[in-house]
Each structure stands twice: as structure tokens, then as C-alpha cells.
C-alpha positions as CSV (number, residue, x, y, z in Angstrom):
1,X,-1.6,-3.7,-12.3
2,X,-0.4,-0.3,-11.2
3,X,-2.3,2.7,-12.5
4,X,0.1,5.7,-12.5
5,X,-1.0,9.2,-13.5
6,X,0.7,9.9,-16.9
7,X,3.8,11.5,-15.4
8,X,7.4,10.3,-15.7
9,X,8.4,11.8,-12.4
10,X,5.7,9.8,-10.5
11,X,6.8,6.7,-12.3
12,X,10.4,7.3,-11.3
13,X,9.5,8.0,-7.7
14,X,7.4,4.8,-7.5
15,X,10.1,2.8,-9.1
16,X,12.7,4.0,-6.6
17,X,10.3,3.3,-3.7
18,X,9.7,-0.2,-5.0
19,X,13.4,-1.1,-5.5
20,X,14.7,0.3,-2.2
21,X,12.3,-1.6,0.1
22,X,14.3,-3.6,2.6
23,X,13.6,-5.4,5.9
24,X,10.1,-5.6,7.1
25,X,8.8,-3.2,4.4
26,X,10.3,-5.5,1.7
27,X,8.7,-8.5,3.3
28,X,5.3,-6.8,3.2
29,X,5.3,-7.0,-0.6
30,X,3.4,-3.7,-0.9
31,X,2.2,-3.2,-4.4
32,X,1.0,0.3,-5.6
33,X,-2.3,0.0,-7.4
34,X,-3.0,3.7,-7.9
35,X,-0.3,6.4,-7.8
36,X,-1.1,10.1,-8.3
37,X,0.1,13.4,-6.8
38,X,-3.1,13.5,-4.7
39,X,-3.0,10.0,-3.2
40,X,-1.7,6.5,-3.3
41,X,-3.5,3.2,-2.9
42,X,-1.4,0.1,-2.1
43,X,-2.2,-3.6,-1.7
44,X,-0.5,-5.9,0.8
45,X,-1.2,-9.6,0.0
46,X,-2.2,-11.8,2.9
47,X,0.8,-13.2,4.7
48,X,0.3,-15.7,7.6
49,X,3.7,-14.6,9.0
50,X,2.1,-11.3,10.0
51,X,-0.6,-12.8,12.0
52,X,-0.8,-12.9,15.8
53,X,-3.1,-15.9,15.4
54,X,-2.6,-17.6,12.0
55,X,-5.8,-19.7,12.4
56,X,-8.1,-16.6,12.6
57,X,-5.9,-14.5,10.3
58,X,-5.6,-11.7,12.9
59,X,-2.9,-9.3,11.7
60,X,-0.5,-7.8,14.3
61,X,-1.1,-4.1,14.9
62,X,2.5,-3.3,14.4
63,X,2.2,-4.5,10.8
64,X,-0.7,-2.2,10.2
65,X,1.3,0.8,11.6
66,X,4.3,0.0,9.5
67,X,2.2,-0.3,6.3
68,X,0.6,3.1,6.9
69,X,3.9,4.7,7.8
70,X,5.4,3.4,4.5
71,X,2.3,4.5,2.5
72,X,2.5,7.9,4.0
73,X,6.2,8.2,3.0
74,X,5.3,7.4,-0.6
75,X,2.3,9.8,-0.6
76,X,4.6,12.6,0.6
77,X,7.2,11.9,-2.1
78,X,4.5,11.9,-4.8
79,X,2.7,15.0,-3.5
80,X,5.5,17.2,-2.5
81,X,8.3,18.6,-4.6
82,X,12.0,18.6,-3.9
83,X,12.1,16.2,-1.0
84,X,15.5,14.9,-0.1
85,X,14.6,13.1,3.1
86,X,11.8,12.9,5.6
87,X,11.3,11.5,9.1
88,X,8.1,10.7,11.1
89,X,7.4,13.3,13.7
90,X,4.0,12.0,14.9
91,X,1.9,9.0,13.8
92,X,-1.5,8.4,15.3
93,X,-3.2,5.1,14.5
94,X,-6.8,4.3,15.5
95,X,-7.6,0.6,15.5
96,X,-11.3,0.4,14.7
97,X,-11.9,-3.4,14.7
98,X,-9.9,-6.6,14.7
99,X,-7.8,-6.9,11.6
100,X,-9.1,-10.4,11.0
101,X,-9.1,-11.7,7.4
102,X,-7.3,-13.8,4.9
103,X,-8.0,-11.2,2.2
104,X,-5.5,-8.7,0.9
105,X,-5.1,-5.5,2.8
106,X,-5.8,-2.3,0.9
107,X,-4.3,1.0,2.0
108,X,-5.1,4.6,1.0
109,X,-2.8,7.5,1.9
110,X,-2.8,11.1,1.0
111,X,-0.6,14.1,1.8
112,X,-3.3,16.8,2.4
113,X,-1.1,19.7,3.5
114,X,2.5,20.7,3.4
115,X,4.5,23.6,4.8
116,X,8.2,24.4,4.1
117,X,9.3,21.9,6.8
118,X,6.3,19.6,7.6
119,X,3.9,17.4,5.6
120,X,0.6,16.2,7.0
121,X,-0.9,12.9,6.0
122,X,-3.9,10.7,6.6
123,X,-5.0,7.3,5.5
124,X,-6.9,4.1,6.2
125,X,-6.8,0.4,5.6
126,X,-9.4,-2.2,4.9
127,X,-9.6,-5.7,3.6
128,X,-10.6,-6.5,0.0
129,X,-14.3,-6.8,-0.3
130,X,-15.0,-4.6,2.8
131,X,-14.6,-1.1,1.4
132,X,-16.6,0.7,4.1
133,X,-15.2,-1.3,7.0
134,X,-11.9,0.3,7.8
135,X,-9.8,-1.7,10.2
136,X,-7.5,1.2,10.9
137,X,-7.4,4.9,10.3
138,X,-4.3,7.0,10.8
139,X,-2.8,10.5,10.5
140,X,0.7,11.8,10.9
141,X,3.2,14.6,10.4
142,X,6.6,14.3,8.9
143,X,9.6,16.6,8.9
144,X,10.9,17.4,5.4
145,X,14.4,18.1,4.3
146,X,14.2,19.9,1.0
147,X,16.7,19.5,-1.9
148,X,17.5,16.9,-4.5
149,X,18.4,13.6,-2.9
150,X,21.6,13.2,-4.9
151,X,22.8,16.7,-3.8
152,X,22.3,15.7,-0.2
153,X,24.1,12.4,-0.6
154,X,27.1,14.2,-2.2
155,X,27.2,16.6,0.8
156,X,27.1,13.7,3.3
157,X,29.9,11.8,1.4
158,X,32.1,14.9,1.5
159,X,31.7,15.3,5.2
160,X,32.5,11.6,5.9
């Protein structure tokens, strides 16, 4: 069950994020558990297709990076106003231990600082039942394009 701060804007942003997931991000089946302006917590159910070694449950590092990158994007949209688009400038991922488990992966992400053109984020991921045993920690910066997304789309369509 998703716990969203009582805010219709946060609900709308989360709904858009959930319905526009495609490709790998859609396959991850990320489910928001807690959504606020300060942070987001997501759950990724165990999926053997994401394992390097299915028998041990070792998740591929690229999956962990993609999960964090996606969580960071949602955290920025929730914590920053008037974001039309964003792009990853830098993403640092520290792998702390083998991501070996058949439990769901839990991800925490927060946008802790923003300037006019850049947002700074940090986060971590761990397996259910191992709260103090992060498998990965990450930080990143994202370039921001300000403006209502629909206005930007209208501009792009006129230029085409």
C-alpha cells in the first residue's frame, strides 16, 4: 500500500511516474511505498530475471544502478517545483556487499539540495529484513529544465 503525503500534486506526479514506466524500468515493477516532498521509498519485488546467478539470487549491479537512477528521478519530481525535464549529470554508486537475496529490494531516495539548474540526490538500497545492511549507496546530480511539462511539449511540437 502506498503512503502518500496528503497532497494532490504528489499523487498526480506519482501516478504519472507509475503509468509512464517503459522498458527495463517497467519490468522492475517498482512500487512506491512512501511518497513525500522530502523522500521516496520504493519496493522492487524479487525477480530471478535480474540475477547474475539465479541459484544464489545475486542481482546484477546494473539493475541496482537503474533502480536508484529511477528513484532519484521520482524524488526530484516530488521535491522540486516546476520541473519539465531532467537528465542525469553524474551518478556515483558504491556497492557495499553482494546483492544476494531472494527478498524484495527496498530503495530510499531524497533530493537534498536544488539550485536553479541542478538537483542533488542521495539514496540507498537494502533487502527486506536487513534495514541496516545496505547493499548499495548512491549520490547523483541532475540537470533541470524548468517549466510546465505541457508547455515544453507544445514548444517542441511547434518546432517539429
